[in-house]
N, CA, C and O atoms as CSV, one atom per row, in Angstrom:
chain,resi,resn,atom,element,x,y,z
A,1,UNK,N,N,-9.751,-74.213,-5.856
A,1,UNK,CA,C,-11.072,-74.831,-5.871
A,1,UNK,C,C,-11.629,-74.885,-4.449
A,1,UNK,O,O,-10.904,-75.097,-3.477
A,2,UNK,N,N,-12.918,-74.688,-4.369
A,2,UNK,CA,C,-13.550,-74.728,-3.056
A,2,UNK,C,C,-13.903,-76.169,-2.682
A,2,UNK,O,O,-13.889,-77.067,-3.524
A,3,UNK,N,N,-14.214,-76.363,-1.427
A,3,UNK,CA,C,-14.601,-77.691,-0.926
A,3,UNK,C,C,-15.869,-78.170,-1.632
A,3,UNK,O,O,-16.003,-79.351,-1.951
A,4,UNK,N,N,-16.790,-77.246,-1.872
A,4,UNK,CA,C,-18.056,-77.603,-2.532
A,4,UNK,C,C,-17.792,-78.135,-3.938
A,4,UNK,O,O,-18.382,-79.139,-4.338
A,5,UNK,N,N,-16.917,-77.479,-4.687
A,5,UNK,CA,C,-16.604,-77.911,-6.046
A,5,UNK,C,C,-15.920,-79.272,-6.044
A,5,UNK,O,O,-16.243,-80.129,-6.866
A,6,UNK,N,N,-14.988,-79.475,-5.138
A,6,UNK,CA,C,-14.285,-80.762,-5.037
A,6,UNK,C,C,-15.266,-81.872,-4.694
A,6,UNK,O,O,-15.183,-82.963,-5.258
A,7,UNK,N,N,-16.192,-81.611,-3.779
A,7,UNK,CA,C,-17.194,-82.607,-3.387
A,7,UNK,C,C,-18.093,-82.961,-4.571
A,7,UNK,O,O,-18.404,-84.133,-4.786
A,8,UNK,N,N,-18.504,-81.966,-5.330
A,8,UNK,CA,C,-19.364,-82.220,-6.494
A,8,UNK,C,C,-18.623,-83.056,-7.533
A,8,UNK,O,O,-19.205,-83.968,-8.121
A,9,UNK,N,N,-17.348,-82.757,-7.764
A,9,UNK,CA,C,-16.558,-83.515,-8.734
A,9,UNK,C,C,-16.402,-84.963,-8.286
A,9,UNK,O,O,-16.539,-85.876,-9.100
A,10,UNK,N,N,-16.119,-85.190,-7.007
A,10,UNK,CA,C,-15.953,-86.558,-6.488
A,10,UNK,C,C,-17.250,-87.343,-6.594
A,10,UNK,O,O,-17.239,-88.500,-7.014
A,11,UNK,N,N,-18.368,-86.730,-6.217
A,11,UNK,CA,C,-19.666,-87.419,-6.293
A,11,UNK,C,C,-20.014,-87.735,-7.743
A,11,UNK,O,O,-20.548,-88.805,-8.033
A,12,UNK,N,N,-19.718,-86.818,-8.650
A,12,UNK,CA,C,-19.991,-87.058,-10.072
A,12,UNK,C,C,-19.163,-88.218,-10.604
A,12,UNK,O,O,-19.674,-89.045,-11.359
A,13,UNK,N,N,-17.898,-88.290,-10.224
A,13,UNK,CA,C,-17.034,-89.396,-10.646
A,13,UNK,C,C,-17.554,-90.726,-10.104
A,13,UNK,O,O,-17.624,-91.710,-10.840
A,14,UNK,N,N,-17.919,-90.759,-8.826
A,14,UNK,CA,C,-18.434,-91.999,-8.228
A,14,UNK,C,C,-19.763,-92.418,-8.873
A,14,UNK,O,O,-19.984,-93.605,-9.116
A,15,UNK,N,N,-20.632,-91.465,-9.146
A,15,UNK,CA,C,-21.907,-91.783,-9.788
A,15,UNK,C,C,-21.688,-92.307,-11.203
A,15,UNK,O,O,-22.346,-93.259,-11.623
A,16,UNK,N,N,-20.776,-91.695,-11.930
A,16,UNK,CA,C,-20.477,-92.159,-13.291
A,16,UNK,C,C,-19.910,-93.570,-13.273
A,16,UNK,O,O,-20.266,-94.394,-14.116
A,17,UNK,N,N,-19.025,-93.857,-12.313
A,17,UNK,CA,C,-18.456,-95.205,-12.209
A,17,UNK,C,C,-19.537,-96.232,-11.879
A,17,UNK,O,O,-19.544,-97.329,-12.437
A,18,UNK,N,N,-20.447,-95.877,-10.974
A,18,UNK,CA,C,-21.518,-96.802,-10.600
A,18,UNK,C,C,-22.450,-97.059,-11.785
A,18,UNK,O,O,-22.888,-98.189,-12.000
A,19,UNK,N,N,-22.748,-96.020,-12.544
A,19,UNK,CA,C,-23.617,-96.199,-13.702
A,19,UNK,C,C,-22.932,-97.001,-14.803
A,19,UNK,O,O,-23.578,-97.813,-15.465
A,20,UNK,N,N,-21.648,-96.789,-15.004
A,20,UNK,CA,C,-20.922,-97.500,-16.056
A,20,UNK,C,C,-20.782,-98.988,-15.754
A,20,UNK,O,O,-20.706,-99.797,-16.679
A,21,UNK,N,N,-20.745,-99.358,-14.492
A,21,UNK,CA,C,-20.590,-100.767,-14.115
A,21,UNK,C,C,-21.907,-101.530,-14.129
A,21,UNK,O,O,-21.895,-102.756,-14.028
A,22,UNK,N,N,-23.008,-100.867,-14.246
A,22,UNK,CA,C,-24.319,-101.519,-14.157
A,22,UNK,C,C,-25.100,-101.359,-15.456
A,22,UNK,O,O,-26.180,-100.769,-15.476
A,23,UNK,N,N,-24.540,-101.890,-16.539
A,23,UNK,CA,C,-25.210,-101.762,-17.833
A,23,UNK,C,C,-25.899,-103.046,-18.279
A,23,UNK,O,O,-26.552,-103.059,-19.322
A,24,UNK,N,N,-25.769,-104.117,-17.516
A,24,UNK,CA,C,-26.376,-105.380,-17.945
A,24,UNK,C,C,-27.899,-105.346,-17.779
A,24,UNK,O,O,-28.436,-104.540,-17.019
A,25,UNK,N,N,-28.577,-106.231,-18.498
A,25,UNK,CA,C,-30.038,-106.297,-18.451
A,25,UNK,C,C,-30.496,-107.130,-17.259
A,25,UNK,O,O,-29.878,-108.135,-16.908
A,26,UNK,N,N,-31.574,-106.699,-16.658
A,26,UNK,CA,C,-32.177,-107.424,-15.536
A,26,UNK,C,C,-33.680,-107.514,-15.771
A,26,UNK,O,O,-34.247,-106.764,-16.566
A,27,UNK,N,N,-34.311,-108.445,-15.066
A,27,UNK,CA,C,-35.766,-108.557,-15.127
A,27,UNK,C,C,-36.336,-107.622,-14.065
A,27,UNK,O,O,-36.003,-107.715,-12.883
A,28,UNK,N,N,-37.182,-106.742,-14.508
A,28,UNK,CA,C,-37.780,-105.753,-13.622
A,28,UNK,C,C,-39.268,-106.048,-13.523
A,28,UNK,O,O,-39.965,-106.106,-14.536
A,29,UNK,N,N,-39.754,-106.235,-12.299
A,29,UNK,CA,C,-41.170,-106.528,-12.076
A,29,UNK,C,C,-41.858,-105.292,-11.499
A,29,UNK,O,O,-41.392,-104.694,-10.530
A,30,UNK,N,N,-42.966,-104.931,-12.116
A,30,UNK,CA,C,-43.757,-103.795,-11.649
A,30,UNK,C,C,-45.223,-104.184,-11.718
A,30,UNK,O,O,-45.756,-104.455,-12.794
A,31,UNK,N,N,-45.868,-104.208,-10.561
A,31,UNK,CA,C,-47.251,-104.645,-10.418
A,31,UNK,C,C,-47.416,-106.044,-11.005
A,31,UNK,O,O,-46.858,-106.997,-10.462
A,32,UNK,N,N,-48.162,-106.196,-12.094
A,32,UNK,CA,C,-48.398,-107.517,-12.658
A,32,UNK,C,C,-47.555,-107.782,-13.905
A,32,UNK,O,O,-47.751,-108.790,-14.584
A,33,UNK,N,N,-46.629,-106.890,-14.203
A,33,UNK,CA,C,-45.811,-107.025,-15.407
A,33,UNK,C,C,-44.359,-107.278,-15.018
A,33,UNK,O,O,-43.907,-106.875,-13.946
A,34,UNK,N,N,-43.649,-107.944,-15.897
A,34,UNK,CA,C,-42.207,-108.057,-15.736
A,34,UNK,C,C,-41.574,-107.914,-17.120
A,34,UNK,O,O,-42.060,-108.468,-18.106
A,35,UNK,N,N,-40.501,-107.172,-17.165
A,35,UNK,CA,C,-39.829,-106.945,-18.438
A,35,UNK,C,C,-38.338,-106.778,-18.202
A,35,UNK,O,O,-37.902,-106.502,-17.085
A,36,UNK,N,N,-37.564,-106.947,-19.257
A,36,UNK,CA,C,-36.119,-106.839,-19.179
A,36,UNK,C,C,-35.706,-105.428,-19.569
A,36,UNK,O,O,-36.112,-104.895,-20.602
A,37,UNK,N,N,-34.901,-104.855,-18.723
A,37,UNK,CA,C,-34.416,-103.499,-18.950
A,37,UNK,C,C,-33.027,-103.391,-18.333
A,37,UNK,O,O,-32.697,-104.162,-17.432
A,38,UNK,N,N,-32.216,-102.464,-18.792
A,38,UNK,CA,C,-30.868,-102.341,-18.251
A,38,UNK,C,C,-30.904,-101.675,-16.872
A,38,UNK,O,O,-31.769,-100.848,-16.584
A,39,UNK,N,N,-29.958,-102.053,-16.045
A,39,UNK,CA,C,-29.865,-101.444,-14.717
A,39,UNK,C,C,-29.613,-99.949,-14.835
A,39,UNK,O,O,-30.100,-99.157,-14.028
A,40,UNK,N,N,-28.855,-99.580,-15.841
A,40,UNK,CA,C,-28.533,-98.174,-16.050
A,40,UNK,C,C,-29.800,-97.334,-16.228
A,40,UNK,O,O,-29.921,-96.259,-15.641
A,41,UNK,N,N,-30.742,-97.823,-17.037
A,41,UNK,CA,C,-31.989,-97.091,-17.264
A,41,UNK,C,C,-32.805,-96.984,-15.979
A,41,UNK,O,O,-33.396,-95.940,-15.703
A,42,UNK,N,N,-32.838,-98.048,-15.202
A,42,UNK,CA,C,-33.596,-98.023,-13.947
A,42,UNK,C,C,-32.941,-97.063,-12.959
A,42,UNK,O,O,-33.634,-96.294,-12.295
A,43,UNK,N,N,-31.620,-97.100,-12.856
A,43,UNK,CA,C,-30.923,-96.224,-11.906
A,43,UNK,C,C,-31.095,-94.751,-12.285
A,43,UNK,O,O,-31.304,-93.910,-11.411
A,44,UNK,N,N,-31.010,-94.436,-13.563
A,44,UNK,CA,C,-31.190,-93.043,-13.995
A,44,UNK,C,C,-32.625,-92.594,-13.761
A,44,UNK,O,O,-32.861,-91.479,-13.297
A,45,UNK,N,N,-33.585,-93.461,-14.082
A,45,UNK,CA,C,-34.994,-93.116,-13.877
A,45,UNK,C,C,-35.296,-92.875,-12.399
A,45,UNK,O,O,-35.953,-91.894,-12.051
A,46,UNK,N,N,-34.822,-93.759,-11.538
A,46,UNK,CA,C,-35.079,-93.604,-10.101
A,46,UNK,C,C,-34.371,-92.372,-9.534
A,46,UNK,O,O,-34.898,-91.712,-8.638
A,47,UNK,N,N,-33.192,-92.063,-10.046
A,47,UNK,CA,C,-32.488,-90.860,-9.600
A,47,UNK,C,C,-33.272,-89.617,-9.988
A,47,UNK,O,O,-33.424,-88.707,-9.173
A,48,UNK,N,N,-33.768,-89.564,-11.207
A,48,UNK,CA,C,-34.544,-88.410,-11.654
A,48,UNK,C,C,-35.860,-88.279,-10.886
A,48,UNK,O,O,-36.259,-87.177,-10.510
A,49,UNK,N,N,-36.528,-89.409,-10.657
A,49,UNK,CA,C,-37.779,-89.371,-9.896
A,49,UNK,C,C,-37.507,-88.883,-8.470
A,49,UNK,O,O,-38.265,-88.072,-7.937
A,50,UNK,N,N,-36.432,-89.373,-7.855
A,50,UNK,CA,C,-36.080,-88.930,-6.501
A,50,UNK,C,C,-35.740,-87.455,-6.458
A,50,UNK,O,O,-36.111,-86.757,-5.514
A,51,UNK,N,N,-35.034,-86.971,-7.478
A,51,UNK,CA,C,-34.691,-85.554,-7.532
A,51,UNK,C,C,-35.939,-84.692,-7.657
A,51,UNK,O,O,-36.076,-83.689,-6.957
A,52,UNK,N,N,-36.840,-85.074,-8.537
A,52,UNK,CA,C,-38.065,-84.293,-8.741
A,52,UNK,C,C,-38.924,-84.292,-7.474
A,52,UNK,O,O,-39.431,-83.245,-7.070
A,53,UNK,N,N,-39.088,-85.456,-6.851
A,53,UNK,CA,C,-39.884,-85.519,-5.615
A,53,UNK,C,C,-39.231,-84.712,-4.495
A,53,UNK,O,O,-39.919,-84.009,-3.754
A,54,UNK,N,N,-37.918,-84.808,-4.369
A,54,UNK,CA,C,-37.211,-84.030,-3.352
A,54,UNK,C,C,-37.340,-82.537,-3.584
A,54,UNK,O,O,-37.479,-81.766,-2.634
A,55,UNK,N,N,-37.294,-82.129,-4.838
A,55,UNK,CA,C,-37.452,-80.712,-5.163
A,55,UNK,C,C,-38.857,-80.232,-4.815
A,55,UNK,O,O,-39.030,-79.150,-4.255
A,56,UNK,N,N,-39.864,-81.049,-5.153
A,56,UNK,CA,C,-41.248,-80.663,-4.883
A,56,UNK,C,C,-41.526,-80.580,-3.389
A,56,UNK,O,O,-42.246,-79.686,-2.943
A,57,UNK,N,N,-40.968,-81.494,-2.619
A,57,UNK,CA,C,-41.196,-81.496,-1.168
A,57,UNK,C,C,-40.403,-80.386,-0.497
A,57,UNK,O,O,-40.880,-79.784,0.465
A,58,UNK,N,N,-39.210,-80.107,-0.984
A,58,UNK,CA,C,-38.328,-79.162,-0.318
A,58,UNK,C,C,-38.505,-77.713,-0.669
A,58,UNK,O,O,-37.967,-76.851,0.026
A,59,UNK,N,N,-39.246,-77.402,-1.732
A,59,UNK,CA,C,-39.373,-76.004,-2.124
A,59,UNK,C,C,-40.288,-75.265,-1.155
A,59,UNK,O,O,-41.221,-75.847,-0.601
A,60,UNK,N,N,-40.016,-73.987,-0.958
A,60,UNK,CA,C,-40.879,-73.218,-0.048
A,60,UNK,C,C,-42.255,-72.998,-0.656
A,60,UNK,O,O,-42.404,-72.861,-1.871
A,61,UNK,N,N,-43.231,-72.968,0.192
A,61,UNK,CA,C,-44.597,-72.751,-0.275
A,61,UNK,C,C,-44.808,-71.272,-0.563
A,61,UNK,O,O,-44.202,-70.406,0.067
A,62,UNK,N,N,-45.671,-71.005,-1.519
A,62,UNK,CA,C,-45.989,-69.621,-1.836
A,62,UNK,C,C,-46.903,-69.074,-0.746
A,62,UNK,O,O,-47.862,-69.723,-0.327
A,63,UNK,N,N,-46.584,-67.877,-0.305
A,63,UNK,CA,C,-47.400,-67.245,0.727
A,63,UNK,C,C,-48.707,-66.765,0.110
A,63,UNK,O,O,-48.719,-66.194,-0.981
A,64,UNK,N,N,-49.778,-66.996,0.804
A,64,UNK,CA,C,-51.084,-66.532,0.348
A,64,UNK,C,C,-51.404,-65.251,1.114
A,64,UNK,O,O,-51.405,-65.226,2.345
A,65,UNK,N,N,-51.669,-64.220,0.377
A,65,UNK,CA,C,-51.935,-62.931,1.000
A,65,UNK,C,C,-53.431,-62.676,1.058
A,65,UNK,O,O,-54.156,-62.888,0.085
A,66,UNK,N,N,-53.876,-62.216,2.219
A,66,UNK,CA,C,-55.273,-61.840,2.416
A,66,UNK,C,C,-55.339,-60.317,2.346
A,66,UNK,O,O,-55.254,-59.630,3.363
A,67,UNK,N,N,-55.491,-59.811,1.140
A,67,UNK,CA,C,-55.457,-58.364,0.922
A,67,UNK,C,C,-56.619,-57.694,1.654
A,67,UNK,O,O,-56.433,-56.660,2.295
A,68,UNK,N,N,-57.806,-58.272,1.565
A,68,UNK,CA,C,-58.959,-57.654,2.215
A,68,UNK,C,C,-58.788,-57.629,3.726
A,68,UNK,O,O,-59.101,-56.633,4.379
A,69,UNK,N,N,-58.285,-58.741,4.282
A,69,UNK,CA,C,-58.063,-58.773,5.727
A,69,UNK,C,C,-57.017,-57.765,6.156
A,69,UNK,O,O,-57.157,-57.119,7.194
A,70,UNK,N,N,-55.962,-57.630,5.353
A,70,UNK,CA,C,-54.921,-56.651,5.649
A,70,UNK,C,C,-55.487,-55.236,5.593
A,70,UNK,O,O,-55.216,-54.412,6.466
A,71,UNK,N,N,-56.279,-54.967,4.553
A,71,UNK,CA,C,-56.884,-53.644,4.399
A,71,UNK,C,C,-57.854,-53.372,5.548
A,71,UNK,O,O,-57.899,-52.258,6.070
A,72,UNK,N,N,-58.629,-54.384,5.944
A,72,UNK,CA,C,-59.593,-54.208,7.024
A,72,UNK,C,C,-58.894,-53.916,8.341
A,72,UNK,O,O,-59.387,-53.124,9.143
A,73,UNK,N,N,-57.755,-54.547,8.569
A,73,UNK,CA,C,-57.031,-54.305,9.817
A,73,UNK,C,C,-56.469,-52.896,9.862
A,73,UNK,O,O,-56.433,-52.272,10.923
A,74,UNK,N,N,-56.030,-52.391,8.718
A,74,UNK,CA,C,-55.477,-51.035,8.702
A,74,UNK,C,C,-56.601,-50.003,8.810
A,74,UNK,O,O,-56.509,-49.062,9.598
A,75,UNK,N,N,-57.639,-50.176,8.033
A,75,UNK,CA,C,-58.754,-49.241,7.998
A,75,UNK,C,C,-59.961,-49.926,8.633
A,75,UNK,O,O,-60.824,-50.460,7.935
A,76,UNK,N,N,-60.009,-49.905,9.920
A,76,UNK,CA,C,-61.054,-50.625,10.633
A,76,UNK,C,C,-62.422,-50.144,10.174
A,76,UNK,O,O,-62.782,-48.979,10.345
A,77,UNK,N,N,-63.189,-51.082,9.577
A,77,UNK,CA,C,-64.474,-50.724,8.984
A,77,UNK,C,C,-65.528,-50.383,10.039
A,77,UNK,O,O,-66.435,-49.592,9.779
A,78,UNK,N,N,-65.411,-50.967,11.208
A,78,UNK,CA,C,-66.430,-50.723,12.222
A,78,UNK,C,C,-66.363,-49.284,12.733
A,78,UNK,O,O,-67.387,-48.697,13.084
A,79,UNK,N,N,-65.170,-48.726,12.773
A,79,UNK,CA,C,-64.997,-47.386,13.309
A,79,UNK,C,C,-65.098,-46.385,12.164
A,79,UNK,O,O,-64.150,-46.216,11.396
A,80,UNK,N,N,-66.246,-45.721,12.051
A,80,UNK,CA,C,-66.454,-44.772,10.969
A,80,UNK,C,C,-65.660,-43.488,11.192
A,80,UNK,O,O,-65.320,-42.788,10.238
A,81,UNK,N,N,-65.372,-43.187,12.438
A,81,UNK,CA,C,-64.673,-41.961,12.768
A,81,UNK,C,C,-63.194,-42.287,12.966
A,81,UNK,O,O,-62.773,-42.614,14.075
A,82,UNK,N,N,-62.410,-42.198,11.901
A,82,UNK,CA,C,-60.996,-42.543,11.983
A,82,UNK,C,C,-60.104,-41.309,11.969
A,82,UNK,O,O,-58.886,-41.428,11.835
A,83,UNK,N,N,-60.687,-40.143,12.103
A,83,UNK,CA,C,-59.898,-38.916,12.097
A,83,UNK,C,C,-59.239,-38.692,13.447
A,83,UNK,O,O,-59.807,-39.004,14.494
A,84,UNK,N,N,-58.043,-38.153,13.404
A,84,UNK,CA,C,-57.366,-37.797,14.651
A,84,UNK,C,C,-57.901,-36.454,15.134
A,84,UNK,O,O,-58.617,-35.771,14.403
A,85,UNK,N,N,-57.562,-36.080,16.343
A,85,UNK,CA,C,-58.023,-34.809,16.892
A,85,UNK,C,C,-57.470,-33.639,16.085
A,85,UNK,O,O,-58.172,-32.649,15.879
A,86,UNK,N,N,-56.236,-33.736,15.630
A,86,UNK,CA,C,-55.650,-32.663,14.818
A,86,UNK,C,C,-56.412,-32.485,13.507
A,86,UNK,O,O,-56.644,-31.359,13.068
A,87,UNK,N,N,-56.806,-33.620,12.873
A,87,UNK,CA,C,-57.551,-33.535,11.623
A,87,UNK,C,C,-58.914,-32.903,11.838
A,87,UNK,O,O,-59.370,-32.117,11.006
A,88,UNK,N,N,-59.568,-33.233,12.936
A,88,UNK,CA,C,-60.865,-32.641,13.228
A,88,UNK,C,C,-60.747,-31.123,13.457
A,88,UNK,O,O,-61.578,-30.343,12.990
A,89,UNK,N,N,-59.715,-30.737,14.172
A,89,UNK,CA,C,-59.495,-29.293,14.399
A,89,UNK,C,C,-59.220,-28.566,13.099
A,89,UNK,O,O,-59.679,-27.440,12.910
A,90,UNK,N,N,-58.474,-29.197,12.193
A,90,UNK,CA,C,-58.156,-28.577,10.917
A,90,UNK,C,C,-59.397,-28.395,10.054
A,90,UNK,O,O,-59.577,-27.359,9.415
A,91,UNK,N,N,-60.249,-29.415,10.043
A,91,UNK,CA,C,-61.461,-29.361,9.242
A,91,UNK,C,C,-62.422,-28.293,9.767
A,91,UNK,O,O,-63.049,-27.571,8.991
A,92,UNK,N,N,-62.528,-28.203,11.080
A,92,UNK,CA,C,-63.453,-27.230,11.675
A,92,UNK,C,C,-62.854,-25.886,11.563
A,92,UNK,O,O,-63.455,-24.904,11.998
């Protein structure tokens, strides 16, 4: 087994133990409401929300390509005469 696999197994065991020990109901206050919910549900919800937010922040952004700008740089529009000297000699 690799170190990565062993680390994942240990973290999973510790997380499972923490979740199993926190199943009692607590009063949860959110804005102007308060309600009773199990600690387990709150811990799982917050873990999932943290994972989703971390994934959204950490993912690489999609590159935006400027096709027209790229094409314009290769084929300079201002210069109408883009033939090389060899091409001009061949045509003539």
